[in-house]
C-alpha atoms as an extended CHARMM CRD file, in Angstrom:
* protein
*
       227  EXT
         1         1  MET       CA             11.3040000000      209.4150000000      187.5100000000  PROA      1               0.0000000000
         2         2  LYS       CA             12.8650000000      206.3560000000      188.5860000000  PROA      2               0.0000000000
         3         3  GLU       CA             10.6700000000      203.3650000000      188.1520000000  PROA      3               0.0000000000
         4         4  LYS       CA             10.6730000000      202.4790000000      191.9640000000  PROA      4               0.0000000000
         5         5  MET       CA              9.3210000000      205.6860000000      192.9530000000  PROA      5               0.0000000000
         6         6  LYS       CA              5.6770000000      205.3580000000      191.8650000000  PROA      6               0.0000000000
         7         7  THR       CA              4.2700000000      206.4350000000      195.3530000000  PROA      7               0.0000000000
         8         8  TRP       CA              4.8780000000      208.9020000000      198.1260000000  PROA      8               0.0000000000
         9         9  GLU       CA              5.3740000000      205.7700000000      200.0450000000  PROA      9               0.0000000000
        10        10  ASP       CA              8.3220000000      204.9310000000      198.0580000000  PROA      10              0.0000000000
        11        11  PHE       CA              9.8040000000      208.1350000000      198.4630000000  PROA      11              0.0000000000
        12        12  PHE       CA              9.5860000000      208.1580000000      202.0410000000  PROA      12              0.0000000000
        13        13  GLU       CA             10.8080000000      204.5670000000      202.5100000000  PROA      13              0.0000000000
        14        14  SER       CA             13.8940000000      205.5320000000      200.5510000000  PROA      14              0.0000000000
        15        15  LEU       CA             14.4210000000      208.4220000000      202.7600000000  PROA      15              0.0000000000
        16        16  LYS       CA             14.6640000000      205.6410000000      205.8810000000  PROA      16              0.0000000000
        17        17  GLU       CA             18.3370000000      205.6610000000      205.7680000000  PROA      17              0.0000000000
        18        18  LYS       CA             19.2350000000      209.0350000000      205.0070000000  PROA      18              0.0000000000
        19        19  GLU       CA             20.6690000000      210.9200000000      207.9910000000  PROA      19              0.0000000000
        20        20  TYR       CA             18.6740000000      214.0690000000      207.8480000000  PROA      20              0.0000000000
        21        21  ALA       CA             15.6630000000      211.9310000000      207.9090000000  PROA      21              0.0000000000
        22        22  LYS       CA             16.7030000000      210.2710000000      210.9740000000  PROA      22              0.0000000000
        23        23  LYS       CA             17.1750000000      213.6350000000      212.3510000000  PROA      23              0.0000000000
        24        24  LEU       CA             13.9070000000      215.0010000000      211.4800000000  PROA      24              0.0000000000
        25        25  HSD       CA             12.1200000000      212.0240000000      213.1450000000  PROA      25              0.0000000000
        26        26  ASP       CA             13.9800000000      212.0200000000      216.3230000000  PROA      26              0.0000000000
        27        27  PHE       CA             13.4430000000      216.1240000000      216.6030000000  PROA      27              0.0000000000
        28        28  LEU       CA              9.8850000000      215.8120000000      215.6950000000  PROA      28              0.0000000000
        29        29  LEU       CA              9.5170000000      212.9230000000      218.5760000000  PROA      29              0.0000000000
        30        30  LEU       CA             11.1330000000      215.2430000000      221.3610000000  PROA      30              0.0000000000
        31        31  GLU       CA              9.1600000000      218.3780000000      219.9960000000  PROA      31              0.0000000000
        32        32  TYR       CA              5.6130000000      216.7500000000      220.4500000000  PROA      32              0.0000000000
        33        33  LYS       CA              6.5600000000      215.1000000000      223.5210000000  PROA      33              0.0000000000
        34        34  GLU       CA              7.9230000000      218.3840000000      225.2040000000  PROA      34              0.0000000000
        35        35  HSD       CA              5.7140000000      221.0670000000      223.3240000000  PROA      35              0.0000000000
        36        36  ILE       CA              2.3140000000      221.6520000000      221.8000000000  PROA      36              0.0000000000
        37        37  CYS       CA              2.5680000000      221.4950000000      217.9740000000  PROA      37              0.0000000000
        38        38  TYR       CA              0.7690000000      221.7880000000      215.2760000000  PROA      38              0.0000000000
        39        39  PRO       CA             -1.0610000000      220.1050000000      213.1940000000  PROA      39              0.0000000000
        40        40  PRO       CA             -1.4650000000      216.8210000000      215.3590000000  PROA      40              0.0000000000
        41        41  LYS       CA              0.7200000000      214.1750000000      214.9700000000  PROA      41              0.0000000000
        42        42  GLU       CA             -1.3570000000      211.9150000000      212.8780000000  PROA      42              0.0000000000
        43        43  ARG       CA             -1.5460000000      214.9140000000      210.5070000000  PROA      43              0.0000000000
        44        44  ILE       CA              2.1770000000      215.8660000000      209.6510000000  PROA      44              0.0000000000
        45        45  PHE       CA              2.0550000000      213.7620000000      206.5140000000  PROA      45              0.0000000000
        46        46  TYR       CA             -1.8160000000      214.6110000000      205.3810000000  PROA      46              0.0000000000
        47        47  ALA       CA             -1.0240000000      216.3040000000      202.3380000000  PROA      47              0.0000000000
        48        48  PHE       CA              1.0210000000      213.2820000000      200.8700000000  PROA      48              0.0000000000
        49        49  LYS       CA             -2.0250000000      210.9660000000      202.1000000000  PROA      49              0.0000000000
        50        50  LYS       CA             -4.6360000000      213.4200000000      200.2450000000  PROA      50              0.0000000000
        51        51  THR       CA             -3.0550000000      213.8640000000      197.0860000000  PROA      51              0.0000000000
        52        52  PRO       CA             -0.9820000000      210.6750000000      195.5930000000  PROA      52              0.0000000000
        53        53  LEU       CA              2.0460000000      211.2950000000      194.0170000000  PROA      53              0.0000000000
        54        54  SER       CA              0.4030000000      209.5950000000      190.6490000000  PROA      54              0.0000000000
        55        55  ALA       CA             -2.1140000000      212.4960000000      190.8500000000  PROA      55              0.0000000000
        56        56  VAL       CA             -0.0760000000      215.5370000000      191.5620000000  PROA      56              0.0000000000
        57        57  LYS       CA             -0.9350000000      218.2150000000      188.8860000000  PROA      57              0.0000000000
        58        58  VAL       CA             -0.6790000000      221.5870000000      190.9270000000  PROA      58              0.0000000000
        59        59  VAL       CA              1.8890000000      222.2930000000      194.0610000000  PROA      59              0.0000000000
        60        60  ILE       CA              1.0620000000      224.8300000000      196.0390000000  PROA      60              0.0000000000
        61        61  ILE       CA              3.9050000000      225.9570000000      198.9080000000  PROA      61              0.0000000000
        62        62  GLY       CA              2.8720000000      227.4900000000      202.0380000000  PROA      62              0.0000000000
        63        63  GLN       CA              5.5730000000      228.5620000000      204.8460000000  PROA      63              0.0000000000
        64        64  ASP       CA              4.5990000000      226.7150000000      208.1270000000  PROA      64              0.0000000000
        65        65  PRO       CA              1.4160000000      225.5720000000      209.6670000000  PROA      65              0.0000000000
        66        66  TYR       CA             -0.7970000000      227.8250000000      211.2520000000  PROA      66              0.0000000000
        67        67  HSD       CA              0.3290000000      228.0970000000      215.0760000000  PROA      67              0.0000000000
        68        68  GLU       CA             -2.9810000000      228.5730000000      217.1320000000  PROA      68              0.0000000000
        69        69  PRO       CA             -5.0000000000      225.7720000000      218.0660000000  PROA      69              0.0000000000
        70        70  ASN       CA             -7.8990000000      224.5180000000      215.8430000000  PROA      70              0.0000000000
        71        71  GLN       CA             -6.0600000000      225.6890000000      212.4490000000  PROA      71              0.0000000000
        72        72  ALA       CA             -3.7060000000      223.7360000000      211.4660000000  PROA      72              0.0000000000
        73        73  MET       CA             -5.1650000000      220.7330000000      209.4390000000  PROA      73              0.0000000000
        74        74  GLY       CA             -1.7510000000      219.3590000000      207.6940000000  PROA      74              0.0000000000
        75        75  LEU       CA             -2.5390000000      221.2350000000      204.1200000000  PROA      75              0.0000000000
        76        76  ALA       CA             -0.9760000000      224.3990000000      203.4890000000  PROA      76              0.0000000000
        77        77  PHE       CA             -3.4440000000      227.5610000000      203.7100000000  PROA      77              0.0000000000
        78        78  SER       CA             -6.1680000000      224.9030000000      204.6150000000  PROA      78              0.0000000000
        79        79  VAL       CA             -8.2140000000      225.1890000000      208.2180000000  PROA      79              0.0000000000
        80        80  PRO       CA            -11.2890000000      223.2290000000      209.2660000000  PROA      80              0.0000000000
        81        81  ASN       CA            -14.6070000000      224.1360000000      208.4000000000  PROA      81              0.0000000000
        82        82  GLU       CA            -15.6420000000      225.9030000000      211.7070000000  PROA      82              0.0000000000
        83        83  THR       CA            -12.1920000000      227.5370000000      211.7470000000  PROA      83              0.0000000000
        84        84  THR       CA            -12.3100000000      231.6390000000      211.0000000000  PROA      84              0.0000000000
        85        85  ILE       CA            -10.5960000000      232.0400000000      207.3340000000  PROA      85              0.0000000000
        86        86  PRO       CA             -7.0160000000      233.4220000000      208.2230000000  PROA      86              0.0000000000
        87        87  PRO       CA             -5.7120000000      236.4720000000      206.1170000000  PROA      87              0.0000000000
        88        88  SER       CA             -3.8390000000      234.8060000000      203.3890000000  PROA      88              0.0000000000
        89        89  LEU       CA             -6.2660000000      232.3550000000      202.4970000000  PROA      89              0.0000000000
        90        90  LEU       CA             -8.9350000000      235.1030000000      202.1190000000  PROA      90              0.0000000000
        91        91  ASN       CA             -6.3810000000      236.7710000000      199.7400000000  PROA      91              0.0000000000
        92        92  ILE       CA             -6.2630000000      233.5230000000      197.8780000000  PROA      92              0.0000000000
        93        93  TYR       CA            -10.1130000000      233.5870000000      197.6960000000  PROA      93              0.0000000000
        94        94  LYS       CA            -10.3720000000      237.0810000000      196.8400000000  PROA      94              0.0000000000
        95        95  GLU       CA             -8.1950000000      236.5050000000      194.0360000000  PROA      95              0.0000000000
        96        96  LEU       CA             -9.9180000000      233.8420000000      192.6700000000  PROA      96              0.0000000000
        97        97  ALA       CA            -13.1780000000      235.9100000000      193.5340000000  PROA      97              0.0000000000
        98        98  LEU       CA            -11.6250000000      238.3740000000      190.9240000000  PROA      98              0.0000000000
        99        99  GLU       CA            -10.8860000000      235.9130000000      188.2710000000  PROA      99              0.0000000000
       100       100  TYR       CA            -13.8230000000      233.9030000000      188.2770000000  PROA      100             0.0000000000
       101       101  ASP       CA            -16.0740000000      236.7580000000      189.0360000000  PROA      101             0.0000000000
       102       102  CYS       CA            -17.4060000000      234.0080000000      191.8630000000  PROA      102             0.0000000000
       103       103  GLU       CA            -18.3000000000      234.3010000000      195.4590000000  PROA      103             0.0000000000
       104       104  ILE       CA            -15.8800000000      233.7650000000      198.6260000000  PROA      104             0.0000000000
       105       105  PRO       CA            -16.7470000000      230.8780000000      200.5120000000  PROA      105             0.0000000000
       106       106  LYS       CA            -17.3880000000      230.3770000000      204.2020000000  PROA      106             0.0000000000
       107       107  SER       CA            -15.2700000000      227.1280000000      204.8030000000  PROA      107             0.0000000000
       108       108  GLY       CA            -11.4530000000      227.6440000000      204.7290000000  PROA      108             0.0000000000
       109       109  ASP       CA            -11.1240000000      223.3780000000      204.2760000000  PROA      109             0.0000000000
       110       110  LEU       CA             -9.0630000000      222.7720000000      200.9560000000  PROA      110             0.0000000000
       111       111  THR       CA             -9.1200000000      219.3360000000      201.3860000000  PROA      111             0.0000000000
       112       112  HSD       CA            -11.3410000000      219.4050000000      197.5450000000  PROA      112             0.0000000000
       113       113  LEU       CA             -8.3770000000      220.8110000000      196.1090000000  PROA      113             0.0000000000
       114       114  ALA       CA             -5.9820000000      218.2390000000      197.6650000000  PROA      114             0.0000000000
       115       115  ALA       CA             -8.4060000000      215.6810000000      196.1910000000  PROA      115             0.0000000000
       116       116  GLN       CA             -7.8830000000      216.9170000000      192.5160000000  PROA      116             0.0000000000
       117       117  GLY       CA             -4.2920000000      217.1470000000      192.6220000000  PROA      117             0.0000000000
       118       118  VAL       CA             -3.2130000000      219.8900000000      194.3370000000  PROA      118             0.0000000000
       119       119  LEU       CA             -0.4830000000      219.2780000000      196.7850000000  PROA      119             0.0000000000
       120       120  LEU       CA             -0.6040000000      221.5590000000      199.6420000000  PROA      120             0.0000000000
       121       121  LEU       CA              2.1080000000      221.4600000000      200.8310000000  PROA      121             0.0000000000
       122       122  ASN       CA              4.2160000000      223.6840000000      204.0440000000  PROA      122             0.0000000000
       123       123  ALA       CA              8.1360000000      223.9590000000      203.5400000000  PROA      123             0.0000000000
       124       124  SER       CA              8.3460000000      223.0900000000      207.0830000000  PROA      124             0.0000000000
       125       125  LEU       CA              5.4030000000      220.4150000000      208.1960000000  PROA      125             0.0000000000
       126       126  THR       CA              5.3100000000      221.4730000000      211.7840000000  PROA      126             0.0000000000
       127       127  VAL       CA              5.4900000000      224.2180000000      214.2340000000  PROA      127             0.0000000000
       128       128  ARG       CA              5.0970000000      225.0920000000      218.0150000000  PROA      128             0.0000000000
       129       129  LYS       CA              1.9660000000      226.4340000000      219.4890000000  PROA      129             0.0000000000
       130       130  SER       CA              2.2700000000      230.4760000000      219.1610000000  PROA      130             0.0000000000
       131       131  GLU       CA              5.7240000000      230.2120000000      217.7900000000  PROA      131             0.0000000000
       132       132  PRO       CA              5.7070000000      230.8330000000      213.8760000000  PROA      132             0.0000000000
       133       133  LEU       CA              8.7300000000      229.5360000000      212.2510000000  PROA      133             0.0000000000
       134       134  SER       CA             10.1500000000      227.4520000000      215.2800000000  PROA      134             0.0000000000
       135       135  HSD       CA             10.6180000000      224.0860000000      213.2900000000  PROA      135             0.0000000000
       136       136  ASN       CA             12.3470000000      226.4420000000      210.5210000000  PROA      136             0.0000000000
       137       137  ILE       CA             15.0950000000      223.5070000000      210.4950000000  PROA      137             0.0000000000
       138       138  PRO       CA             17.9610000000      222.3100000000      208.0370000000  PROA      138             0.0000000000
       139       139  GLU       CA             16.3860000000      218.7920000000      207.6480000000  PROA      139             0.0000000000
       140       140  TYR       CA             12.7010000000      220.5090000000      206.5490000000  PROA      140             0.0000000000
       141       141  LYS       CA             14.7710000000      222.1610000000      204.0550000000  PROA      141             0.0000000000
       142       142  THR       CA             16.3460000000      219.0390000000      202.6400000000  PROA      142             0.0000000000
       143       143  LEU       CA             13.1550000000      217.2980000000      202.5750000000  PROA      143             0.0000000000
       144       144  LEU       CA             11.8230000000      219.8130000000      200.3520000000  PROA      144             0.0000000000
       145       145  LYS       CA             14.7340000000      219.9610000000      197.9590000000  PROA      145             0.0000000000
       146       146  ASP       CA             14.0260000000      215.9760000000      197.8340000000  PROA      146             0.0000000000
       147       147  ILE       CA             10.4930000000      216.0920000000      197.1750000000  PROA      147             0.0000000000
       148       148  PHE       CA             10.8570000000      218.5920000000      194.3320000000  PROA      148             0.0000000000
       149       149  SER       CA             13.5390000000      216.9410000000      193.1260000000  PROA      149             0.0000000000
       150       150  LEU       CA             11.4280000000      213.9900000000      192.9470000000  PROA      150             0.0000000000
       151       151  LEU       CA              8.5330000000      216.1330000000      191.3120000000  PROA      151             0.0000000000
       152       152  ASN       CA             10.8340000000      217.4770000000      188.5510000000  PROA      152             0.0000000000
       153       153  GLU       CA             11.7030000000      214.1820000000      187.4140000000  PROA      153             0.0000000000
       154       154  ILE       CA              7.9670000000      213.6190000000      186.4700000000  PROA      154             0.0000000000
       155       155  ASN       CA              7.2660000000      214.1250000000      182.6760000000  PROA      155             0.0000000000
       156       156  ARG       CA              3.2840000000      214.3260000000      183.4430000000  PROA      156             0.0000000000
       157       157  PRO       CA              3.0860000000      218.4440000000      183.3180000000  PROA      157             0.0000000000
       158       158  ILE       CA              2.6730000000      220.0590000000      186.7780000000  PROA      158             0.0000000000
       159       159  VAL       CA              1.9370000000      223.9250000000      187.6460000000  PROA      159             0.0000000000
       160       160  PHE       CA              4.1750000000      225.1190000000      190.8070000000  PROA      160             0.0000000000
       161       161  LEU       CA              2.5660000000      227.7300000000      192.3490000000  PROA      161             0.0000000000
       162       162  LEU       CA              5.4980000000      229.8600000000      193.7880000000  PROA      162             0.0000000000
       163       163  TRP       CA              4.4310000000      232.5170000000      195.9670000000  PROA      163             0.0000000000
       164       164  GLY       CA              6.8930000000      234.4700000000      197.9960000000  PROA      164             0.0000000000
       165       165  ALA       CA             10.5420000000      234.9530000000      198.0440000000  PROA      165             0.0000000000
       166       166  ASN       CA             11.1330000000      231.7090000000      200.1120000000  PROA      166             0.0000000000
       167       167  ALA       CA              8.8890000000      229.4430000000      197.8660000000  PROA      167             0.0000000000
       168       168  GLN       CA             10.8370000000      231.0370000000      194.7240000000  PROA      168             0.0000000000
       169       169  LYS       CA             13.9090000000      229.7320000000      196.0320000000  PROA      169             0.0000000000
       170       170  LEU       CA             13.0340000000      226.1800000000      195.0720000000  PROA      170             0.0000000000
       171       171  LYS       CA             12.5790000000      227.1900000000      191.4250000000  PROA      171             0.0000000000
       172       172  ALA       CA             16.5690000000      226.0570000000      191.8580000000  PROA      172             0.0000000000
       173       173  HSD       CA             15.3540000000      222.4800000000      191.8420000000  PROA      173             0.0000000000
       174       174  LEU       CA             12.8170000000      222.4430000000      188.8840000000  PROA      174             0.0000000000
       175       175  SER       CA             13.8790000000      222.2230000000      185.3560000000  PROA      175             0.0000000000
       176       176  ASN       CA             11.8340000000      219.9790000000      183.5000000000  PROA      176             0.0000000000
       177       177  LYS       CA             10.5460000000      221.7950000000      180.4580000000  PROA      177             0.0000000000
       178       178  ASN       CA              6.8670000000      220.2940000000      180.2070000000  PROA      178             0.0000000000
       179       179  HSD       CA              6.1270000000      221.9000000000      183.8630000000  PROA      179             0.0000000000
       180       180  LEU       CA              4.8600000000      225.5220000000      184.6250000000  PROA      180             0.0000000000
       181       181  ILE       CA              6.0560000000      227.8770000000      186.9120000000  PROA      181             0.0000000000
       182       182  LEU       CA              4.1010000000      230.6480000000      188.0140000000  PROA      182             0.0000000000
       183       183  GLU       CA              5.5800000000      233.2470000000      190.5990000000  PROA      183             0.0000000000
       184       184  ALA       CA              3.6740000000      236.1730000000      192.4590000000  PROA      184             0.0000000000
       185       185  VAL       CA              4.1660000000      237.9580000000      195.8470000000  PROA      185             0.0000000000
       186       186  HSD       CA              2.8140000000      236.1240000000      199.1020000000  PROA      186             0.0000000000
       187       187  PRO       CA             -0.9250000000      236.4790000000      199.7590000000  PROA      187             0.0000000000
       188       188  SER       CA              0.0540000000      237.0670000000      203.2200000000  PROA      188             0.0000000000
       189       189  PRO       CA             -1.9090000000      240.7270000000      203.7270000000  PROA      189             0.0000000000
       190       190  LEU       CA              1.7090000000      242.8170000000      204.4520000000  PROA      190             0.0000000000
       191       191  SER       CA              2.8820000000      241.2250000000      200.8270000000  PROA      191             0.0000000000
       192       192  ALA       CA             -0.5120000000      241.4870000000      198.9940000000  PROA      192             0.0000000000
       193       193  ASN       CA             -1.4460000000      244.6230000000      199.9400000000  PROA      193             0.0000000000
       194       194  ARG       CA              1.6090000000      246.2560000000      198.5570000000  PROA      194             0.0000000000
       195       195  GLY       CA              1.0330000000      245.0240000000      194.9570000000  PROA      195             0.0000000000
       196       196  GLY       CA              1.6410000000      242.0520000000      192.9820000000  PROA      196             0.0000000000
       197       197  TRP       CA             -0.8260000000      239.5960000000      194.5250000000  PROA      197             0.0000000000
       198       198  PHE       CA             -4.0720000000      240.7140000000      193.2710000000  PROA      198             0.0000000000
       199       199  GLY       CA             -4.4940000000      240.0400000000      189.3150000000  PROA      199             0.0000000000
       200       200  ASN       CA             -1.9320000000      237.9060000000      188.9730000000  PROA      200             0.0000000000
       201       201  ASP       CA             -4.1650000000      235.1690000000      187.4100000000  PROA      201             0.0000000000
       202       202  HSD       CA             -2.4790000000      231.9640000000      188.7600000000  PROA      202             0.0000000000
       203       203  PHE       CA             -5.7740000000      230.0690000000      188.9600000000  PROA      203             0.0000000000
       204       204  LYS       CA             -6.9170000000      230.6510000000      185.4770000000  PROA      204             0.0000000000
       205       205  LYS       CA             -3.5560000000      230.0030000000      183.8790000000  PROA      205             0.0000000000
       206       206  THR       CA             -3.1780000000      226.8680000000      185.7930000000  PROA      206             0.0000000000
       207       207  ASN       CA             -6.1330000000      225.7540000000      184.3840000000  PROA      207             0.0000000000
       208       208  GLU       CA             -5.5020000000      226.7190000000      180.9410000000  PROA      208             0.0000000000
       209       209  PHE       CA             -2.4090000000      225.2530000000      181.0970000000  PROA      209             0.0000000000
       210       210  LEU       CA             -4.0490000000      221.9100000000      182.4570000000  PROA      210             0.0000000000
       211       211  LYS       CA             -6.3270000000      221.7570000000      179.8400000000  PROA      211             0.0000000000
       212       212  LYS       CA             -3.8960000000      222.5160000000      177.4700000000  PROA      212             0.0000000000
       213       213  ASN       CA             -2.0090000000      219.4820000000      177.9250000000  PROA      213             0.0000000000
       214       214  GLY       CA             -5.2630000000      217.1440000000      178.3250000000  PROA      214             0.0000000000
       215       215  LEU       CA             -5.7250000000      217.2960000000      181.8450000000  PROA      215             0.0000000000
       216       216  LYS       CA             -8.7390000000      218.0600000000      183.9970000000  PROA      216             0.0000000000
       217       217  GLU       CA             -9.1480000000      221.6420000000      185.2460000000  PROA      217             0.0000000000
       218       218  ILE       CA             -8.8840000000      222.4270000000      188.7540000000  PROA      218             0.0000000000
       219       219  SER       CA            -12.6300000000      223.4000000000      190.5380000000  PROA      219             0.0000000000
       220       220  TRP       CA            -10.9730000000      225.8080000000      192.9850000000  PROA      220             0.0000000000
       221       221  LEU       CA            -14.1710000000      226.4640000000      194.9020000000  PROA      221             0.0000000000
       222       222  SER       CA            -16.3350000000      223.6040000000      196.3100000000  PROA      222             0.0000000000
       223       223  ASN       CA            -19.1290000000      225.6880000000      196.6310000000  PROA      223             0.0000000000
       224       224  SER       CA            -19.5000000000      228.2570000000      194.1900000000  PROA      224             0.0000000000
       225       225  ASN       CA            -18.8330000000      228.8630000000      190.2540000000  PROA      225             0.0000000000
       226       226  CYS       CA            -15.4040000000      229.2340000000      190.5230000000  PROA      226             0.0000000000
       227       227  PHE       CA            -14.1320000000      226.5400000000      188.0310000000  PROA      227             0.0000000000
């Protein structure tokens, strides 16, 4: 990793003169002015605030934010405490319960994971209300490519959990032999119920890899014995 790229702030500062970043900035200003969009504007870059670049140990990629009120909070798959757990997150919890023989939590807030070095990043950081994939634009694709290219340069072991075909396309930007890439179908009911999600052991495999490399394991669920 280039010496100057020690923080996410460094990274985003380096993007200021890039044409796609300027287009993305103008796009978001207009979208939030003319439409209801999620997450709230102050939460667009929340994943980077909660998981500093120097702390990233695991990367989980979602598709785009939840598109209904009181759901999106700037962390992929995560919802506020009082919000009903969405189907994809419920399937993530079910897989954790299978792997660790633990109870499924009542809260869908994954902030505790972000604090442990799990970068919960959506491929598109924003979305219009009730319009899934409405912000699936080229500028976000370029941003994600640049983020993965940066992470790929870090020699500290990182686990990339690529769930679903869209996330797995990002493997093209990963070549660092110090990292671990784990792939599975997306945890959404449409994909998970067809097979390939339940029993993937991604959470145990992640912790085994971290432990092997002298890094602290992830405590996946904050209110149970799911280590």
